LUMMARGU-942980 format. One record per atom (N, C-alpha, C): atom name; residue in one letter; residue number from 1; x negated, y negated, z negated. Coordinates in Angstrom, 1 decimal, padded with zeros to 4 digits. Atoms other than C-alpha are relative to their C-alpha. Example, Ala and Ser with C-alpha at 12.3 -4.5 7.8 and 13.67 -1.06 7.14 Angstrom:
! LUMMARGU-942980
+----+---+-----+--------+--------+--------+
:  a : r :   k :     c1 :     c2 :     c3 :
+----+---+-----+--------+--------+--------+
:  N : A :   1 : -000.9 :  001.2 :  000.0 :
: CA : A :   1 : -012.3 :  004.5 : -007.8 :
:  C : A :   1 : -000.9 : -001.2 :  000.0 :
:  N : S :   2 :  000.9 :  001.1 :  000.0 :
: CA : S :   2 : -013.7 :  001.1 : -007.1 :
:  C : S :   2 :  000.8 : -001.1 : -000.8 :
+----+---+-----+--------+--------+--------+
***
This chain:
! LUMMARGU-942980
+----+---+-----+--------+--------+--------+
:  a : r :   k :     c1 :     c2 :     c3 :
+----+---+-----+--------+--------+--------+
:  N : M :   1 : -000.8 :  000.5 : -001.1 :
: CA : M :   1 : -039.1 :  000.4 : -009.5 :
:  C : M :   1 :  001.2 : -000.8 : -000.6 :
:  N : K :   2 : -001.1 :  000.9 :  000.4 :
: CA : K :   2 : -036.6 : -002.5 : -010.0 :
:  C : K :   2 :  001.2 :  000.4 :  000.7 :
:  N : L :   3 : -001.3 : -000.3 : -000.7 :
: CA : L :   3 : -032.9 : -001.8 : -009.3 :
:  C : L :   3 :  000.4 : -001.3 :  000.6 :
:  N : T :   4 : -000.6 :  001.2 : -000.7 :
: CA : T :   4 : -031.3 : -004.2 : -006.8 :
:  C : T :   4 :  001.5 :  000.2 :  000.0 :
:  N : H :   5 : -001.5 : -000.1 :  000.1 :
: CA : H :   5 : -027.6 : -005.0 : -007.2 :
:  C : H :   5 :  000.5 : -001.2 :  000.7 :
:  N : I :   6 : -000.7 :  001.1 : -000.7 :
: CA : I :   6 : -025.6 : -007.1 : -004.8 :
:  C : I :   6 :  001.5 :  000.2 : -000.3 :
:  N : K :   7 : -001.4 : -000.1 :  000.3 :
: CA : K :   7 : -022.1 : -007.8 : -006.0 :
:  C : K :   7 :  000.8 : -000.4 :  001.2 :
:  N : A :   8 : -000.8 :  000.3 : -001.2 :
: CA : A :   8 : -019.9 : -007.6 : -002.9 :
:  C : A :   8 :  001.2 : -000.7 : -000.3 :
:  N : P :   9 : -001.2 :  000.7 :  000.2 :
: CA : P :   9 : -017.2 : -010.2 : -002.7 :
:  C : P :   9 :  001.2 :  000.9 :  000.5 :
:  N : A :  10 : -001.1 : -000.7 : -000.5 :
: CA : A :  10 : -013.7 : -008.8 : -002.2 :
:  C : A :  10 :  000.2 : -000.2 :  001.5 :
:  N : A :  11 : -000.1 :  000.0 : -001.5 :
: CA : A :  11 : -012.9 : -008.0 :  001.5 :
:  C : A :  11 :  000.7 : -001.3 :  000.5 :
:  N : A :  12 : -000.7 :  001.2 : -000.5 :
: CA : A :  12 : -010.6 : -011.1 :  001.8 :
:  C : A :  12 : -000.7 : -001.3 : -000.5 :
:  N : A :  13 :  000.6 :  001.2 :  000.6 :
: CA : A :  13 : -012.9 : -013.5 :  000.0 :
:  C : A :  13 : -001.2 : -000.6 :  000.8 :
:  N : S :  14 :  001.1 :  000.4 : -000.8 :
: CA : S :  14 : -015.0 : -014.7 :  002.9 :
:  C : S :  14 : -000.6 : -001.3 : -000.4 :
:  N : A :  15 :  000.6 :  001.3 :  000.4 :
: CA : A :  15 : -015.5 : -018.2 :  001.4 :
:  C : A :  15 : -001.2 :  000.2 : -001.0 :
:  N : K :  16 :  001.1 : -000.2 :  000.9 :
: CA : K :  16 : -018.0 : -016.6 : -001.1 :
:  C : K :  16 : -001.2 :  000.4 :  000.7 :
:  N : L :  17 :  001.2 : -000.4 : -000.8 :
: CA : L :  17 : -020.4 : -015.6 :  001.7 :
:  C : L :  17 : -000.7 : -001.3 :  000.6 :
:  N : E :  18 :  000.8 :  001.1 : -000.6 :
: CA : E :  18 : -023.2 : -017.9 :  003.0 :
:  C : E :  18 :  000.2 :  000.0 :  001.5 :
:  N : D :  19 :  000.0 :  000.1 : -001.5 :
: CA : D :  19 : -022.9 : -019.2 :  006.6 :
:  C : D :  19 : -001.3 :  000.3 :  000.5 :
:  N : W :  20 :  001.3 : -000.4 : -000.6 :
: CA : W :  20 : -025.6 : -017.5 :  008.6 :
:  C : W :  20 :  000.0 : -000.5 :  001.4 :
:  N : G :  21 :  000.0 :  000.5 : -001.4 :
: CA : G :  21 : -024.6 : -019.2 :  011.9 :
:  C : G :  21 :  000.4 :  001.0 :  001.0 :
:  N : A :  22 : -000.4 : -000.9 : -001.1 :
: CA : A :  22 : -024.1 : -017.7 :  015.3 :
:  C : A :  22 : -001.0 :  001.1 :  000.2 :
:  N : V :  23 :  000.9 : -001.1 : -000.3 :
: CA : V :  23 : -025.5 : -014.4 :  016.4 :
:  C : V :  23 : -001.1 : -000.4 :  000.9 :
:  N : G :  24 :  001.2 :  000.4 : -000.8 :
: CA : G :  24 : -028.9 : -014.4 :  018.0 :
:  C : G :  24 :  000.1 :  000.2 :  001.5 :
:  N : E :  25 : -000.1 : -000.3 : -001.4 :
: CA : E :  25 : -028.0 : -012.8 :  021.3 :
:  C : E :  25 :  001.5 :  000.3 :  000.4 :
:  N : P :  26 : -001.4 : -000.3 : -000.4 :
: CA : P :  26 : -024.3 : -013.3 :  022.2 :
:  C : P :  26 :  000.1 :  000.5 :  001.4 :
:  N : V :  27 : -000.4 : -000.5 : -001.3 :
: CA : V :  27 : -022.7 : -011.6 :  025.2 :
:  C : V :  27 :  001.4 : -000.6 :  000.3 :
:  N : G :  28 : -001.3 :  000.6 : -000.3 :
: CA : G :  28 : -020.0 : -013.9 :  026.6 :
:  C : G :  28 :  000.6 : -000.8 : -001.1 :
:  N : Q :  29 : -000.8 :  000.8 :  000.9 :
: CA : Q :  29 : -017.3 : -015.8 :  024.7 :
:  C : Q :  29 :  001.0 :  000.9 : -000.7 :
:  N : P :  30 :  000.5 :  001.0 :  000.9 :
: CA : P :  30 : -016.4 : -016.2 :  021.9 :
:  C : P :  30 : -001.3 :  000.5 : -000.6 :
:  N : V :  31 :  001.3 : -000.3 :  000.7 :
: CA : V :  31 : -019.8 : -016.4 :  020.2 :
:  C : V :  31 :  000.3 :  000.4 : -001.4 :
:  N : P :  32 : -000.2 : -000.4 :  001.4 :
: CA : P :  32 : -019.6 : -014.4 :  017.0 :
:  C : P :  32 : -000.8 : -000.8 : -001.0 :
:  N : K :  33 :  000.6 :  000.7 :  001.1 :
: CA : K :  33 : -020.4 : -016.1 :  013.7 :
:  C : K :  33 : -000.3 :  001.0 : -001.1 :
:  N : L :  34 :  000.4 : -000.8 :  001.1 :
: CA : L :  34 : -022.2 : -014.5 :  010.8 :
:  C : L :  34 :  000.1 : -000.6 : -001.3 :
:  N : R :  35 :  000.0 :  000.4 :  001.4 :
: CA : R :  35 : -021.7 : -014.8 :  007.1 :
:  C : R :  35 : -000.6 :  001.1 : -000.8 :
:  N : G :  36 :  000.6 : -001.1 :  000.7 :
: CA : G :  36 : -023.5 : -012.9 :  004.4 :
:  C : G :  36 : -000.5 : -000.4 : -001.4 :
:  N : Q :  37 :  000.6 :  000.1 :  001.4 :
: CA : Q :  37 : -025.1 : -012.4 :  001.0 :
:  C : Q :  37 : -001.1 :  001.1 :  000.0 :
:  N : G :  38 :  001.1 : -001.0 :  000.1 :
: CA : G :  38 : -028.5 : -010.7 :  000.6 :
:  C : G :  38 : -000.8 : -000.1 : -001.3 :
:  N : A :  39 :  000.9 :  000.0 :  001.2 :
: CA : A :  39 : -031.0 : -009.8 : -002.1 :
:  C : A :  39 : -001.1 : -001.0 :  000.3 :
:  N : H :  40 :  001.0 :  001.0 : -000.2 :
: CA : H :  40 : -033.6 : -012.5 : -002.6 :
:  C : H :  40 : -001.4 :  000.6 : -000.4 :
:  N : E :  41 :  001.2 : -000.7 :  000.3 :
: CA : E :  41 : -036.2 : -010.0 : -003.9 :
:  C : E :  41 :  000.3 :  001.5 :  000.3 :
:  N : G :  42 : -000.2 : -001.4 : -000.1 :
: CA : G :  42 : -036.8 : -006.3 : -003.3 :
:  C : G :  42 :  000.4 :  000.4 :  001.5 :
:  N : P :  43 : -000.4 : -000.5 : -001.3 :
: CA : P :  43 : -035.4 : -004.3 : -000.4 :
:  C : P :  43 :  001.0 : -000.9 :  000.7 :
:  N : D :  44 : -001.0 :  000.8 : -000.8 :
: CA : D :  44 : -033.3 : -005.9 :  002.4 :
:  C : D :  44 :  001.3 :  000.7 : -000.1 :
:  N : V :  45 : -001.4 : -000.5 :  000.2 :
: CA : V :  45 : -029.8 : -005.1 :  001.2 :
:  C : V :  45 :  000.9 : -001.2 : -000.2 :
:  N : G :  46 : -001.0 :  001.1 :  000.2 :
: CA : G :  46 : -026.6 : -007.2 :  001.2 :
:  C : G :  46 :  001.3 :  000.3 :  000.6 :
:  N : V :  47 : -001.3 :  000.0 : -000.6 :
: CA : V :  47 : -023.2 : -007.9 :  002.6 :
:  C : V :  47 : -000.1 : -000.9 :  001.3 :
:  N : W :  48 :  000.0 :  000.7 : -001.3 :
: CA : W :  48 : -022.8 : -008.9 :  006.3 :
:  C : W :  48 :  001.4 :  000.0 :  000.5 :
:  N : E :  49 : -001.3 :  000.1 : -000.6 :
: CA : E :  49 : -019.7 : -010.2 :  008.0 :
:  C : E :  49 : -000.2 : -000.7 :  001.3 :
:  N : C :  50 :  000.1 :  000.5 : -001.4 :
: CA : C :  50 : -019.2 : -011.0 :  011.7 :
:  C : C :  50 :  001.5 : -000.2 :  000.5 :
:  N : S :  51 : -001.2 :  000.3 : -000.6 :
: CA : S :  51 : -016.3 : -012.7 :  013.5 :
:  C : S :  51 :  000.1 :  000.7 :  001.4 :
:  N : P :  52 : -000.2 : -000.7 : -001.3 :
: CA : P :  52 : -014.9 : -011.2 :  016.8 :
:  C : P :  52 : -000.9 : -000.6 :  001.1 :
:  N : G :  53 :  000.8 :  000.3 : -001.2 :
: CA : G :  53 : -017.0 : -011.2 :  020.0 :
:  C : G :  53 : -001.0 :  001.1 :  000.2 :
:  N : K :  54 :  001.0 : -001.0 : -000.3 :
: CA : K :  54 : -020.0 : -009.3 :  021.5 :
:  C : K :  54 : -001.4 : -000.6 : -000.1 :
:  N : F :  55 :  001.4 :  000.4 :  000.1 :
: CA : F :  55 : -023.7 : -009.5 :  020.9 :
:  C : F :  55 : -000.9 :  001.2 :  000.0 :
:  N : R :  56 :  001.0 : -001.0 :  000.0 :
: CA : R :  56 : -026.9 : -007.5 :  021.2 :
:  C : R :  56 : -000.5 :  000.3 : -001.4 :
:  N : R :  57 :  000.6 : -000.4 :  001.3 :
: CA : R :  57 : -028.2 : -005.6 :  018.1 :
:  C : R :  57 : -001.5 : -000.3 :  000.1 :
:  N : Q :  58 :  001.4 :  000.4 :  000.0 :
: CA : Q :  58 : -031.6 : -007.0 :  017.2 :
:  C : Q :  58 : -000.9 :  000.7 : -001.0 :
:  N : I :  59 :  000.8 : -000.7 :  001.0 :
: CA : I :  59 : -032.6 : -005.0 :  014.2 :
:  C : I :  59 : -000.6 :  001.3 :  000.5 :
:  N : K :  60 :  000.7 : -001.1 : -000.5 :
: CA : K :  60 : -035.3 : -002.5 :  015.1 :
:  C : K :  60 : -000.3 :  001.1 : -001.1 :
:  N : S :  61 :  000.2 : -000.9 :  001.2 :
: CA : S :  61 : -035.6 : -000.9 :  011.6 :
:  C : S :  61 :  001.2 :  000.9 : -000.1 :
:  N : A :  62 : -001.1 : -000.9 :  000.3 :
: CA : A :  62 : -033.5 :  002.0 :  010.5 :
:  C : A :  62 :  001.0 : -000.8 : -001.0 :
:  N : E :  63 : -000.9 :  000.6 :  000.8 :
: CA : E :  63 : -030.3 :  000.9 :  008.8 :
:  C : E :  63 :  001.2 :  000.9 : -000.4 :
:  N : F :  64 : -001.2 : -000.7 :  000.4 :
: CA : F :  64 : -027.6 :  002.5 :  006.7 :
:  C : F :  64 :  001.0 : -001.1 : -000.5 :
:  N : C :  65 : -001.0 :  001.0 :  000.4 :
: CA : C :  65 : -024.3 :  000.6 :  006.3 :
:  C : C :  65 :  001.4 :  000.7 : -000.2 :
:  N : H :  66 : -001.3 : -000.5 :  000.4 :
: CA : H :  66 : -020.8 :  001.1 :  004.9 :
:  C : H :  66 :  001.0 : -001.2 :  000.3 :
:  N : F :  67 : -000.9 :  001.0 : -000.4 :
: CA : F :  67 : -018.0 : -000.9 :  006.6 :
:  C : F :  67 :  001.2 : -000.1 : -001.0 :
:  N : I :  68 : -001.1 :  000.1 :  001.0 :
: CA : I :  68 : -015.5 : -002.3 :  004.1 :
:  C : I :  68 :  001.2 : -000.8 :  000.5 :
:  N : A :  69 : -001.1 :  000.7 : -000.6 :
: CA : A :  69 : -013.3 : -004.4 :  006.4 :
:  C : A :  69 : -000.2 : -000.1 :  001.5 :
:  N : G :  70 :  000.0 :  000.3 : -001.4 :
: CA : G :  70 : -012.4 : -004.9 :  010.0 :
:  C : G :  70 : -000.2 :  001.3 :  000.9 :
:  N : S :  71 :  000.3 : -001.0 : -001.0 :
: CA : S :  71 : -013.1 : -002.9 :  013.2 :
:  C : S :  71 : -000.9 : -000.5 :  001.1 :
:  N : C :  72 :  000.9 :  000.4 : -001.1 :
: CA : C :  72 : -015.7 : -002.8 :  015.9 :
:  C : C :  72 : -000.4 :  001.3 :  000.8 :
:  N : V :  73 :  000.5 : -001.1 : -000.8 :
: CA : V :  73 : -017.3 : -000.7 :  018.6 :
:  C : V :  73 : -001.5 : -000.3 :  000.2 :
:  N : F :  74 :  001.4 :  000.1 : -000.3 :
: CA : F :  74 : -021.1 : -000.1 :  018.9 :
:  C : F :  74 : -000.3 :  000.8 :  001.3 :
:  N : H :  75 :  000.4 : -000.6 : -001.3 :
: CA : H :  75 : -022.2 :  000.6 :  022.5 :
:  C : H :  75 : -001.5 :  000.1 :  000.0 :
:  N : A :  76 :  001.5 : -000.3 :  000.0 :
: CA : A :  76 : -025.7 :  002.2 :  022.2 :
:  C : A :  76 : -000.5 :  000.0 :  001.4 :
:  N : D :  77 :  000.7 :  000.0 : -001.3 :
: CA : D :  77 : -028.1 :  001.7 :  025.1 :
:  C : D :  77 : -000.1 :  001.5 :  000.5 :
:  N : S :  78 :  000.1 : -001.5 : -000.4 :
: CA : S :  78 : -028.3 :  005.6 :  025.1 :
:  C : S :  78 :  001.2 :  000.5 :  000.6 :
:  N : G :  79 : -001.3 : -000.4 : -000.5 :
: CA : G :  79 : -024.7 :  005.7 :  026.2 :
:  C : G :  79 :  001.0 :  000.4 : -001.0 :
:  N : E :  80 : -000.9 : -000.4 :  001.0 :
: CA : E :  80 : -023.2 :  006.7 :  022.9 :
:  C : E :  80 :  000.9 : -001.2 : -000.4 :
:  N : R :  81 : -001.0 :  001.0 :  000.4 :
: CA : R :  81 : -020.1 :  004.8 :  021.8 :
:  C : R :  81 :  000.6 :  000.3 : -001.4 :
:  N : L :  82 : -000.5 : -000.3 :  001.3 :
: CA : L :  82 : -019.1 :  004.5 :  018.1 :
:  C : L :  82 :  001.1 : -001.0 : -000.3 :
:  N : E :  83 : -001.1 :  000.9 :  000.4 :
: CA : E :  83 : -015.7 :  003.2 :  017.1 :
:  C : E :  83 :  000.0 :  000.0 : -001.5 :
:  N : I :  84 :  000.3 :  000.1 :  001.5 :
: CA : I :  84 : -016.1 :  001.9 :  013.5 :
:  C : I :  84 :  001.2 : -000.8 : -000.6 :
:  N : R :  85 : -001.1 :  000.6 :  000.7 :
: CA : R :  85 : -013.3 :  001.0 :  011.1 :
:  C : R :  85 : -000.4 : -000.1 : -001.5 :
:  N : A :  86 :  000.2 :  000.1 :  001.4 :
: CA : A :  86 : -013.2 :  000.0 :  007.4 :
:  C : A :  86 :  000.0 :  001.4 : -000.6 :
:  N : G :  87 :  000.2 : -001.3 :  000.6 :
: CA : G :  87 : -014.3 :  002.9 :  005.3 :
:  C : G :  87 : -001.0 :  000.9 :  000.6 :
:  N : D :  88 :  001.1 : -000.8 : -000.7 :
: CA : D :  88 : -016.8 :  004.3 :  007.8 :
:  C : D :  88 : -001.4 : -000.4 : -000.5 :
:  N : A :  89 :  001.5 :  000.2 :  000.3 :
: CA : A :  89 : -020.5 :  004.7 :  007.0 :
:  C : A :  89 : -000.7 :  000.4 :  001.2 :
:  N : V :  90 :  000.8 : -000.2 : -001.2 :
: CA : V :  90 : -023.1 :  004.6 :  009.8 :
:  C : V :  90 : -001.5 : -000.1 : -000.4 :
:  N : F :  91 :  001.5 :  000.0 :  000.1 :
: CA : F :  91 : -026.8 :  005.4 :  010.0 :
:  C : F :  91 : -000.5 : -000.3 :  001.4 :
:  N : F :  92 :  000.7 :  000.3 : -001.3 :
: CA : F :  92 : -028.8 :  003.7 :  012.8 :
:  C : F :  92 : -001.4 :  000.3 : -000.2 :
:  N : P :  93 :  001.5 : -000.3 :  000.1 :
: CA : P :  93 : -032.2 :  005.3 :  013.3 :
:  C : P :  93 : -000.8 : -001.2 :  000.5 :
:  N : A :  94 :  000.9 :  001.1 : -000.5 :
: CA : A :  94 : -035.1 :  002.9 :  014.0 :
:  C : A :  94 :  000.1 : -000.1 :  001.5 :
:  N : N :  95 :  000.0 :  000.2 : -001.5 :
: CA : N :  95 : -035.1 :  001.4 :  017.5 :
:  C : N :  95 :  001.4 :  000.3 :  000.6 :
:  N : T :  96 : -001.3 : -000.2 : -000.6 :
: CA : T :  96 : -031.3 :  001.9 :  018.0 :
:  C : T :  96 :  000.4 : -001.4 :  000.5 :
:  N : L :  97 : -000.4 :  001.2 : -000.6 :
: CA : L :  97 : -030.4 : -000.8 :  020.4 :
:  C : L :  97 :  001.3 :  000.2 :  000.8 :
:  N : G :  98 : -001.3 :  000.0 : -000.7 :
: CA : G :  98 : -027.1 : -001.7 :  022.0 :
:  C : G :  98 :  000.8 : -001.3 : -000.2 :
:  N : T :  99 : -000.8 :  001.2 :  000.1 :
: CA : T :  99 : -024.2 : -004.1 :  022.0 :
:  C : T :  99 :  001.1 :  000.2 : -001.0 :
:  N : W : 100 : -001.1 :  000.0 :  001.0 :
: CA : W : 100 : -021.8 : -004.8 :  019.1 :
:  C : W : 100 :  001.2 : -000.7 :  000.7 :
:  N : E : 101 : -001.2 :  000.6 : -000.5 :
: CA : E : 101 : -018.2 : -005.5 :  020.1 :
:  C : E : 101 :  000.9 : -000.1 : -001.3 :
:  N : I : 102 : -000.8 :  000.2 :  001.2 :
: CA : I : 102 : -016.4 : -006.9 :  017.0 :
:  C : I : 102 :  001.4 : -000.3 :  000.4 :
:  N : L : 103 : -001.4 :  000.1 : -000.4 :
: CA : L : 103 : -012.6 : -006.4 :  017.5 :
:  C : L : 103 :  000.8 : -000.8 : -001.1 :
:  N : E : 104 : -000.6 :  000.7 :  001.2 :
: CA : E : 104 : -011.5 : -007.7 :  014.0 :
:  C : E : 104 : -001.1 : -000.3 : -000.9 :
:  N : T : 105 :  001.1 :  000.4 :  000.9 :
: CA : T : 105 : -013.7 : -009.6 :  011.6 :
:  C : T : 105 : -000.5 :  001.2 : -000.8 :
:  N : A : 106 :  000.6 : -001.2 :  000.6 :
: CA : A : 106 : -016.0 : -006.8 :  010.3 :
:  C : A : 106 : -000.9 : -000.5 : -001.2 :
:  N : R : 107 :  000.9 :  000.2 :  001.1 :
: CA : R : 107 : -017.7 : -006.7 :  006.9 :
:  C : R : 107 : -000.6 :  001.3 : -000.4 :
:  N : K : 108 :  000.7 : -001.2 :  000.4 :
: CA : K : 108 : -020.3 : -004.2 :  005.8 :
:  C : K : 108 : -001.0 : -000.3 : -001.1 :
:  N : T : 109 :  001.2 :  000.0 :  000.9 :
: CA : T : 109 : -022.8 : -003.5 :  003.0 :
:  C : T : 109 : -001.0 :  000.7 :  000.8 :
:  N : Y : 110 :  001.1 : -000.6 : -000.8 :
: CA : Y : 110 : -026.2 : -002.6 :  004.4 :
:  C : Y : 110 : -001.3 :  000.1 : -000.8 :
:  N : I : 111 :  001.4 : -000.1 :  000.4 :
: CA : I : 111 : -029.7 : -001.5 :  003.6 :
:  C : I : 111 : -000.9 :  000.2 :  001.2 :
:  N : I : 112 :  000.9 : -000.2 : -001.1 :
: CA : I : 112 : -032.5 : -001.9 :  006.1 :
:  C : I : 112 : -001.2 :  000.8 : -000.6 :
:  N : L : 113 :  001.0 : -001.0 :  000.4 :
: CA : L : 113 : -035.0 :  001.0 :  005.8 :
:  C : L : 113 : -001.3 : -000.2 :  000.8 :
:  N : D : 114 :  001.2 :  000.2 : -000.7 :
: CA : D : 114 : -038.5 : -000.1 :  006.8 :
:  C : D : 114 : -000.9 :  001.3 : -000.1 :
:  N : A : 115 :  000.9 : -001.2 :  000.0 :
: CA : A : 115 : -041.0 :  002.6 :  007.8 :
:  C : A : 115 : -001.1 : -000.1 : -000.9 :
+----+---+-----+--------+--------+--------+
***
């Protein structure tokens, strides 16, 4: 098995991330913008950053992530509400759907876990 290593830019170095455009399913205004850096081979791992606003979570695979900057709230369709801040780690089981509310530009490292 090959090791995958993503060197995360410092929390304040947003210019080093690629512009990934607007979120896919925004909810109202402002429309959040995404930036990131991902592995080009191997598992889906990387650094994700999102500007303030609301949008629907579209990833249906399980995901583990560690927030390294910002703050946000995840409103799960199940009714659960997670307040997330820099330093928090979160596991989203497969098919966890809901709405992201980014309060302060959030940055996380992530790995998508396919079944």
